[in-house]
C-alpha positions as CSV (number, residue, x, y, z in Angstrom):
1,W,145.4,-8.0,-93.4
2,V,148.2,-8.6,-91.0
3,E,149.4,-5.9,-88.5
4,E,152.0,-3.6,-89.9
5,G,155.6,-4.8,-89.2
6,A,154.6,-8.5,-88.5
7,G,157.2,-9.7,-90.8
8,L,154.5,-11.7,-92.7
9,A,154.0,-11.3,-96.8
10,I,150.5,-13.2,-97.3
11,R,149.0,-14.1,-100.7
12,P,146.2,-16.5,-102.2
13,A,147.4,-19.6,-103.2
14,K,146.6,-21.6,-106.2
15,E,144.7,-24.1,-104.5
16,K,141.3,-22.6,-103.4
17,G,141.0,-22.0,-99.6
18,T,144.6,-21.8,-98.9
19,L,147.2,-18.8,-98.4
20,T,150.9,-18.6,-98.9
21,I,152.7,-17.0,-96.0
22,E,156.0,-16.0,-96.3
23,V,157.9,-15.2,-93.2
24,A,160.6,-12.5,-93.4
25,K,164.1,-13.7,-91.9
26,D,164.2,-11.1,-89.0
27,A,160.4,-11.6,-88.1
28,A,160.1,-11.6,-84.5
29,P,159.0,-15.2,-82.8
30,G,155.1,-15.2,-81.4
31,V,151.7,-15.0,-82.5
32,R,150.4,-13.0,-85.4
33,W,146.9,-12.1,-86.1
34,I,145.3,-12.4,-89.7
35,R,142.1,-11.3,-90.9
36,L,140.9,-11.9,-94.5
37,Y,138.1,-9.6,-96.0
38,D,136.4,-8.5,-99.0
39,K,133.8,-5.8,-99.8
40,D,131.0,-7.8,-97.9
41,G,132.8,-8.0,-94.8
42,A,135.8,-9.6,-92.9
43,T,136.6,-12.8,-90.8
44,S,137.5,-12.9,-87.3
45,L,140.9,-12.8,-86.5
46,R,143.2,-15.8,-87.0
47,P,146.4,-16.9,-85.4
48,F,149.8,-17.8,-87.0
49,L,152.9,-18.5,-85.0
50,V,155.9,-17.7,-86.1
51,G,158.5,-20.3,-84.9
52,I,161.3,-19.9,-82.2
53,G,164.7,-21.5,-82.0
54,G,165.3,-22.6,-85.1
55,L,163.8,-25.9,-85.2
56,A,162.5,-27.9,-88.2
57,E,158.7,-27.3,-89.0
58,V,157.4,-30.7,-89.8
59,L,153.7,-31.5,-91.1
60,E,151.8,-34.4,-89.4
61,A,151.4,-37.4,-91.8
62,E,148.4,-39.5,-91.6
63,P,147.9,-42.3,-90.6
64,N,149.6,-41.9,-87.4
65,D,147.0,-43.1,-84.6
66,D,148.0,-46.9,-84.9
67,P,150.3,-47.1,-81.8
68,R,152.6,-49.7,-83.7
69,K,153.0,-47.1,-86.3
70,P,153.5,-43.6,-85.0
71,Q,154.9,-41.2,-87.4
72,A,158.6,-41.0,-86.8
73,I,160.8,-37.9,-86.0
74,D,164.3,-38.7,-86.8
75,R,166.0,-35.9,-84.7
76,A,163.9,-34.8,-81.7
77,R,164.3,-31.2,-82.4
78,A,161.2,-30.2,-84.5
79,T,157.9,-28.4,-84.2
80,I,155.2,-30.5,-85.6
81,N,151.8,-28.8,-87.1
82,G,149.0,-31.3,-86.7
83,R,145.2,-31.9,-86.2
84,L,143.2,-34.0,-84.5
85,A,141.0,-34.2,-87.5
86,R,138.2,-36.4,-86.3
87,S,136.2,-37.6,-83.1
88,G,138.5,-40.4,-81.7
89,D,141.5,-39.5,-83.5
90,V,145.0,-40.1,-81.6
91,D,148.3,-38.7,-82.9
92,G,151.7,-40.5,-82.2
93,Y,155.4,-39.5,-83.0
94,S,158.2,-41.6,-82.3
95,V,161.6,-40.2,-81.1
96,P,164.8,-41.8,-80.3
97,L,166.5,-41.1,-76.9
98,E,169.4,-42.0,-75.4
99,R,169.5,-42.8,-71.6
100,G,169.2,-39.9,-69.8
101,E,168.5,-37.5,-72.4
102,V,165.9,-35.1,-71.5
103,L,162.9,-34.5,-73.7
104,A,160.8,-31.4,-73.5
105,A,157.2,-32.0,-75.4
106,D,155.1,-28.9,-75.6
107,L,151.8,-28.4,-77.1
108,E,150.1,-25.2,-78.2
109,A,146.6,-25.5,-79.1
110,N,143.8,-23.6,-76.9
111,R,145.6,-20.7,-75.1
112,R,147.4,-19.2,-78.3
113,L,145.9,-21.1,-81.2
114,G,142.1,-20.9,-80.1
115,S,141.9,-24.5,-80.7
116,P,138.6,-25.7,-78.8
117,M,140.4,-28.5,-77.1
118,D,141.7,-29.6,-73.7
119,A,144.6,-32.0,-74.8
120,V,146.3,-34.8,-73.0
121,L,150.1,-35.5,-73.7
122,Q,151.9,-39.0,-72.9
123,V,155.3,-40.5,-73.4
124,V,154.9,-44.1,-74.0
125,S,157.5,-47.0,-73.9
126,S,158.2,-49.2,-76.8
127,K,156.4,-51.8,-74.9
128,G,153.2,-49.5,-74.7
129,F,153.7,-48.5,-71.0
130,V,152.7,-45.0,-70.3
131,L,155.8,-43.3,-68.7
132,A,154.5,-39.7,-68.3
133,Q,151.4,-37.9,-68.9
134,N,150.2,-34.2,-68.6
135,N,146.6,-32.6,-69.1
136,D,146.9,-28.9,-68.4
137,T,150.2,-26.9,-67.7
138,V,150.0,-23.5,-69.6
139,G,146.1,-23.4,-69.4
140,D,144.4,-26.2,-71.2
141,D,147.5,-27.1,-73.1
142,P,150.1,-30.0,-71.7
143,R,153.6,-30.3,-71.2
144,I,156.2,-32.9,-70.3
145,I,159.7,-32.8,-69.5
146,F,161.1,-36.3,-69.8
147,E,164.3,-38.0,-69.0
148,A,164.8,-41.1,-70.8
149,P,165.4,-44.2,-68.6
150,A,167.1,-46.3,-71.1
151,K,168.1,-45.9,-74.5
152,G,165.2,-46.5,-77.1
153,T,162.1,-45.1,-79.1
154,Y,159.8,-43.5,-77.4
155,T,156.0,-42.2,-78.7
156,V,154.9,-38.9,-77.9
157,R,151.1,-39.3,-78.0
158,L,148.3,-36.9,-77.7
159,F,144.4,-36.9,-77.9
160,A,141.8,-34.2,-76.7
161,F,138.4,-33.9,-75.1
162,P,136.7,-30.4,-76.0
163,S,137.7,-27.5,-73.8
164,K,134.2,-26.8,-73.5
165,P,132.6,-30.1,-72.0
166,D,129.8,-31.7,-73.4
167,S,127.9,-35.1,-72.7
168,S,130.1,-37.3,-75.2
169,I,132.5,-39.6,-73.5
170,R,135.2,-40.0,-76.1
171,F,138.0,-38.3,-77.6
172,S,137.2,-35.3,-79.6
173,G,138.4,-33.9,-82.8
174,G,137.6,-31.9,-85.7
175,S,139.0,-29.1,-88.5
176,A,139.5,-26.8,-85.7
177,Y,141.5,-28.7,-83.6
178,V,145.1,-27.6,-84.9
179,Y,148.0,-27.7,-82.7
180,R,151.7,-26.9,-82.5
181,L,153.8,-29.9,-80.9
182,T,157.5,-29.2,-80.0
183,L,159.8,-32.1,-79.3
184,T,163.3,-31.0,-78.4
185,T,166.4,-32.4,-76.6
186,G,168.1,-29.0,-76.8
187,G,167.3,-25.8,-74.8
188,F,163.7,-25.4,-73.8
189,I,162.3,-22.1,-72.2
190,E,159.9,-23.0,-69.4
191,H,159.4,-19.8,-67.7
192,A,161.7,-16.8,-66.6
193,F,163.4,-16.0,-63.1
194,P,162.6,-13.5,-61.7
195,L,159.0,-13.0,-62.8
196,A,158.8,-9.4,-62.4
197,Y,160.4,-6.3,-64.1
198,S,160.5,-2.8,-63.7
199,P,162.1,-0.3,-66.4
200,N,163.5,1.9,-63.7
201,R,165.2,-0.9,-61.8
202,V,166.6,-2.8,-64.8
203,N,167.4,-6.6,-63.6
204,P,168.3,-9.4,-65.6
205,I,165.8,-12.0,-66.6
206,A,167.3,-15.4,-67.0
207,A,165.7,-18.3,-69.0
208,I,164.8,-21.4,-67.1
209,G,164.1,-24.9,-68.7
210,P,166.0,-28.4,-69.3
211,N,169.2,-28.1,-71.1
212,I,169.7,-24.6,-71.3
213,N,172.3,-23.7,-68.9
214,S,174.4,-27.0,-68.7
215,N,177.7,-25.2,-69.0
216,G,176.5,-22.9,-65.6
217,E,176.2,-19.6,-67.1
218,A,172.7,-17.9,-67.2
219,V,170.9,-17.4,-70.5
220,I,169.5,-13.9,-70.3
221,L,166.5,-13.2,-72.1
222,P,165.8,-10.0,-74.1
223,V,163.4,-7.5,-73.0
224,S,161.3,-5.1,-74.9
225,I,158.9,-2.7,-73.7
226,G,157.1,-1.7,-76.9
227,D,155.3,1.5,-77.3
228,Q,152.5,0.8,-74.9
229,P,152.8,0.2,-71.3
230,I,151.5,-3.4,-70.3
231,D,151.6,-5.4,-67.3
232,R,152.2,-8.6,-69.1
233,M,155.0,-9.4,-71.1
234,I,156.3,-12.5,-73.3
235,L,159.6,-13.0,-73.8
236,A,161.8,-15.4,-76.1
237,H,165.2,-16.0,-77.2
238,P,166.3,-16.4,-80.7
239,A,168.2,-19.5,-80.2
240,L,165.8,-21.5,-77.8
241,P,162.2,-22.5,-78.5
242,G,159.5,-21.9,-75.8
243,T,158.5,-18.6,-74.4
244,A,158.3,-17.0,-70.9
245,E,155.9,-14.7,-69.5
246,I,156.6,-12.1,-66.9
247,R,154.9,-9.1,-65.0
248,R,155.8,-5.7,-65.9
249,V,155.4,-3.7,-62.6
250,D,154.8,-0.2,-61.7
251,D,157.8,2.1,-61.2
252,A,156.9,2.8,-57.6
253,V,157.2,-1.2,-57.0
254,D,160.3,-2.6,-55.4
255,V,161.5,-6.0,-57.4
256,A,163.1,-8.5,-55.0
257,I,164.3,-12.3,-55.0
258,E,163.9,-14.5,-52.6
259,S,166.9,-15.1,-50.3
260,E,167.4,-18.2,-47.9
261,P,166.6,-19.1,-45.2
262,N,163.1,-17.4,-45.1
263,D,161.1,-20.3,-43.2
264,P,158.5,-19.2,-40.7
265,A,160.9,-19.3,-38.1
266,R,163.2,-16.9,-40.0
267,P,161.1,-14.7,-42.0
268,R,162.7,-12.1,-44.5
269,R,161.8,-8.5,-44.3
270,I,160.3,-7.1,-47.4
271,V,159.1,-3.4,-48.2
272,D,155.5,-2.5,-48.7
273,R,154.9,-2.1,-52.4
274,T,156.9,-5.2,-53.6
275,A,157.0,-7.9,-56.0
276,V,159.3,-10.9,-55.1
277,S,160.0,-13.9,-57.0
278,G,160.6,-17.1,-55.1
279,R,160.7,-21.0,-55.2
280,I,158.9,-23.6,-53.1
281,D,162.1,-25.8,-52.8
282,P,162.3,-28.9,-51.5
283,P,158.9,-30.5,-50.9
284,G,157.3,-29.3,-47.8
285,D,159.1,-26.2,-48.0
286,Q,157.4,-22.8,-46.6
287,D,158.6,-19.4,-47.4
288,A,158.0,-16.3,-44.7
289,Y,158.2,-12.8,-45.3
290,E,157.6,-9.6,-43.0
291,V,155.9,-6.5,-44.1
292,P,155.4,-3.4,-42.3
293,L,152.0,-2.0,-42.8
294,K,149.5,0.7,-41.3
295,K,146.1,0.5,-39.8
296,G,143.6,0.5,-42.7
297,D,145.8,0.7,-45.5
298,R,144.3,-2.0,-47.7
299,R,146.6,-4.1,-49.7
300,I,146.3,-6.7,-52.6
301,I,148.5,-9.6,-51.6
302,R,148.5,-11.8,-54.6
303,L,150.5,-14.9,-55.5
304,E,151.0,-16.1,-59.1
305,S,152.4,-19.6,-60.3
306,R,150.0,-21.6,-62.3
307,T,149.3,-18.3,-64.4
308,F,152.7,-18.6,-65.7
309,G,152.7,-22.4,-66.5
310,L,154.4,-23.4,-63.3
311,P,152.8,-26.1,-61.0
312,L,152.9,-24.4,-57.6
313,D,149.2,-25.0,-56.1
314,A,149.8,-22.3,-53.9
315,V,148.2,-21.3,-50.1
316,L,148.4,-18.0,-49.0
317,R,148.5,-17.4,-45.3
318,I,148.6,-13.6,-43.4
319,L,149.5,-13.8,-39.6
320,G,149.7,-11.2,-37.0
321,A,152.5,-10.6,-34.7
322,D,151.3,-12.9,-32.2
323,G,151.1,-15.8,-34.9
324,T,147.4,-15.5,-35.3
325,I,146.0,-16.6,-38.7
326,L,144.2,-13.4,-40.0
327,A,143.5,-14.5,-43.5
328,E,144.1,-17.3,-45.9
329,A,143.4,-18.2,-49.2
330,D,143.8,-20.8,-52.0
331,D,142.2,-20.4,-55.3
332,V,140.3,-17.3,-56.1
333,G,137.4,-17.9,-58.7
334,K,138.4,-19.7,-61.8
335,S,141.9,-19.1,-61.0
336,S,144.2,-21.6,-59.3
337,D,146.5,-18.8,-57.5
338,P,145.5,-17.3,-54.6
339,E,144.8,-13.4,-53.8
340,L,143.7,-11.4,-50.7
341,V,142.5,-7.8,-50.0
342,F,143.9,-7.0,-46.5
343,S,143.1,-4.3,-44.3
344,P,145.6,-4.4,-41.2
345,P,143.6,-4.0,-37.9
346,A,146.5,-1.9,-36.5
347,D,150.0,-0.6,-37.5
348,G,152.6,-3.2,-37.2
349,V,154.7,-5.8,-38.7
350,Y,152.5,-8.7,-40.5
351,R,154.0,-12.3,-41.8
352,I,153.2,-13.8,-45.1
353,V,153.9,-17.6,-45.7
354,V,153.7,-19.2,-48.8
355,R,153.3,-23.0,-49.3
356,D,152.2,-25.6,-51.5
357,L,148.5,-27.0,-50.8
358,H,149.9,-30.6,-51.0
359,R,153.7,-30.1,-49.5
360,R,155.1,-30.6,-53.1
361,G,158.1,-28.8,-54.2
362,G,161.2,-28.4,-56.5
363,A,162.9,-26.4,-58.9
364,R,159.8,-25.7,-61.0
365,Y,157.6,-24.5,-58.0
366,V,158.2,-20.9,-58.8
367,Y,155.9,-17.8,-57.6
368,L,155.6,-14.3,-57.8
369,L,154.2,-12.6,-54.5
370,S,153.1,-8.9,-54.9
371,V,152.1,-6.7,-52.0
372,I,150.4,-3.5,-53.7
373,P,147.8,-1.1,-52.9
374,P,144.6,-1.0,-54.9
375,E,144.8,1.5,-57.3
376,P,141.8,3.4,-59.0
377,S,141.9,2.2,-62.8
378,F,139.5,1.2,-65.6
379,A,139.3,-1.2,-68.7
380,A,137.7,-0.8,-71.9
381,T,136.1,-3.7,-73.8
382,L,133.9,-4.4,-76.8
383,A,131.3,-7.3,-77.7
384,A,133.0,-7.8,-81.1
385,D,136.0,-6.9,-83.1
386,A,134.5,-6.1,-86.6
387,F,131.6,-3.8,-87.7
388,E,129.6,-3.1,-90.7
389,L,128.4,0.4,-91.7
390,V,125.3,0.9,-94.2
391,P,125.8,4.2,-96.0
392,G,123.4,7.0,-94.8
393,K,123.0,5.0,-91.6
394,E,124.7,5.0,-88.3
395,T,126.4,2.1,-86.7
396,K,126.6,2.1,-83.0
397,V,129.6,0.6,-80.8
398,V,129.1,0.1,-77.1
399,V,132.3,0.5,-75.1
400,T,132.0,-1.3,-71.8
401,I,133.7,0.9,-68.8
402,D,134.8,-1.4,-66.1
403,R,135.9,1.2,-63.2
404,K,137.9,-0.4,-60.4
405,E,138.6,0.8,-57.2
406,G,136.8,3.8,-57.0
407,Y,137.7,5.3,-60.4
408,N,135.9,8.4,-61.0
409,D,137.5,10.3,-63.8
410,T,135.4,11.6,-66.7
411,L,136.5,9.2,-69.9
412,D,136.3,10.3,-73.5
413,S,136.0,7.4,-76.0
414,T,136.5,7.8,-80.1
415,A,137.5,5.9,-83.1
416,V,140.7,6.6,-84.7
417,G,142.4,5.3,-88.1
418,K,139.0,4.5,-89.6
419,P,138.3,4.5,-93.2
420,L,138.0,8.1,-94.7
421,V,134.7,7.9,-95.9
422,V,133.2,7.4,-91.9
423,T,132.9,9.9,-89.3
424,A,132.9,9.2,-85.7
425,T,131.3,10.8,-82.6
426,T,133.3,11.6,-79.3
427,V,131.4,10.2,-76.2
428,H,131.8,10.9,-72.5
429,S,131.4,8.4,-69.5
430,R,130.8,10.0,-66.2
431,Q,130.8,8.3,-63.1
432,T,127.8,10.1,-61.6
433,E,125.8,9.5,-65.1
434,D,124.2,6.5,-67.0
435,S,127.3,6.4,-69.2
436,A,129.7,5.3,-66.2
437,K,129.5,1.9,-67.2
438,S,129.2,2.3,-71.0
439,A,129.8,4.7,-73.7
440,T,128.1,4.4,-77.1
441,L,129.6,5.7,-80.1
442,E,127.9,6.5,-83.4
443,L,129.9,5.8,-86.6
444,R,128.2,7.3,-90.0
445,G,129.0,7.3,-93.5
446,D,128.0,9.7,-96.5
447,A,124.8,8.1,-98.2
448,N,126.8,8.2,-101.7
449,A,130.2,7.0,-100.2
450,P,131.9,4.1,-102.2
451,A,132.5,0.8,-100.5
452,Q,135.9,0.9,-98.3
453,S,137.0,-1.4,-95.3
454,G,139.8,-1.1,-93.1
455,P,141.3,-1.2,-89.8
456,F,140.5,1.1,-86.9
457,R,140.8,1.6,-83.0
458,I,138.7,2.9,-80.3
459,I,140.7,5.0,-77.8
460,V,139.6,5.6,-74.2
461,Y,141.5,8.4,-72.4
462,R,140.7,11.0,-69.7
463,A,138.9,14.1,-70.6
464,D,141.3,16.3,-68.7
465,G,143.9,14.8,-71.2
466,K,146.2,13.5,-68.2
467,G,147.1,10.0,-67.9
468,R,147.8,7.3,-70.5
469,T,145.7,6.4,-73.7
470,H,143.8,3.0,-73.6
471,H,142.9,1.1,-76.3
472,A,139.5,-0.8,-76.0
473,L,139.8,-4.4,-76.3
474,A,137.7,-7.4,-78.0
475,R,137.9,-10.8,-77.0
476,I,138.9,-12.6,-80.4
477,D,135.9,-14.4,-81.9
478,G,133.8,-11.7,-79.9
479,S,132.4,-14.3,-77.7
480,D,132.8,-15.1,-74.1
481,E,132.6,-18.8,-75.0
482,A,135.9,-18.4,-77.2
483,A,138.3,-21.0,-76.8
484,T,141.1,-18.5,-76.6
485,T,141.4,-15.9,-74.1
486,A,143.3,-13.3,-76.6
487,Q,142.0,-9.9,-76.9
488,T,142.7,-7.3,-79.7
489,E,143.0,-3.5,-80.1
490,H,142.9,-4.2,-84.1
491,L,139.3,-3.5,-84.8
492,W,137.8,-3.8,-88.6
493,L,135.2,-1.8,-90.2
494,T,133.3,-2.2,-93.6
495,S,131.5,0.6,-95.3
496,L,129.3,-1.4,-97.5
497,P,128.4,0.1,-101.0
498,A,125.5,2.5,-101.5
499,A,122.3,0.9,-102.7
500,P,121.7,1.8,-106.4
501,P,118.9,4.2,-106.9
502,S,115.6,2.4,-107.0
503,T,113.6,2.5,-110.2
504,S,109.7,2.6,-109.6
505,P,107.1,1.5,-112.4
506,S,106.0,5.1,-113.1
507,S,109.6,6.4,-113.7
508,K,110.0,3.4,-116.1
509,K,106.9,4.6,-118.0
510,K,108.2,8.2,-118.2
């Protein structure tokens, strides 16, 4: 099974345990989730990446772990599909570069493919010296932008540690350690600018990265909203490898772009409810903004950079009119980006100052600063994405409701798109009852129903019909320890075959 409109045709191959996947010419780039199933059940979803930018697709060829004999990539414009197949495995690929040529080396493994690996990427000279190294750029996945200091052949080398640390002191590997390594001296999308988009204030989103706008003209990324309102959008360009993540903001939020000068001595005025994209450049730069706020009007002041795979290790500071520091934040929880919930002590103009913790800066030190009120909202999640149903019995599905900022509306949950042999209840979640934090749906099949399986969704919506409908999301693999953070609304239900009628000894005698 693959989602309708994915642009994939999948069929079993002759070799046991393999599939043939045909990609339509007009298939949009990005992740497709595939599920295998039979009458007895279904697998978890597994990712398949549709390539971007017309690069050649290359398969890893072992052996390529000898530093003297890496796999040769004749033309540095390819995506390599490989695997760190065993413990201690190291993969190397050699590429020829001219002096001054810029190579983008980008590894996709943990974040989108769910590989349980925390990879390290290196660029090595012909004499074996490590010229560049990166561990984590986009989550646990590394990326290197490397300018060749001289004409020659360079080796791009990778190895990994387990994404969930263990007691071993060695490089890790295994059948699940699959990756896609993009190597290109052409254009590569590192990020977008600005980092926010509002449908009611259409602003062009430019692709930013090496070798993109060498002629000085901006490359604009196409934006497709889709059917569901979402706050996170992945943008791509049909002629360029790489993707860019941006935020879709509420219609009431103003989308702005930093304008210099805006240092602490000359702060820029922004409006309340705003999302401003800026850059800490040069090193040591500090960006300052002034925003008028009312006493007691709580605001979430959030800065995002690492979230987008960018290097800014931001420090966020709020000052009063007299320069007194009222609040400061660096990292929040597991996030490397800062966030503050600020309640102004009086009416007035407050100053927000952004800088890098280590006083670094540059063209890639881009950020999105948001000043927004906390809005009541909710999220619905599931512990699993696949369920089984025994005929004549019921299967209970627990929907966890996370009510935020005092959300108190009554919510209804039900299953849609389920197999025809299955009935489902509609259940309420009320703030004043035990169901406030969870709702339990019951799925039931007729005792004599034939075996059937298929996709379904669970929707959660306000009981009065107002507001938008949410889909309950399951973390893929159904585990908090899953390597990938991807979630899905595409659930699976298997209605097992009815048990054959029992034959007792007395009935046999008769």
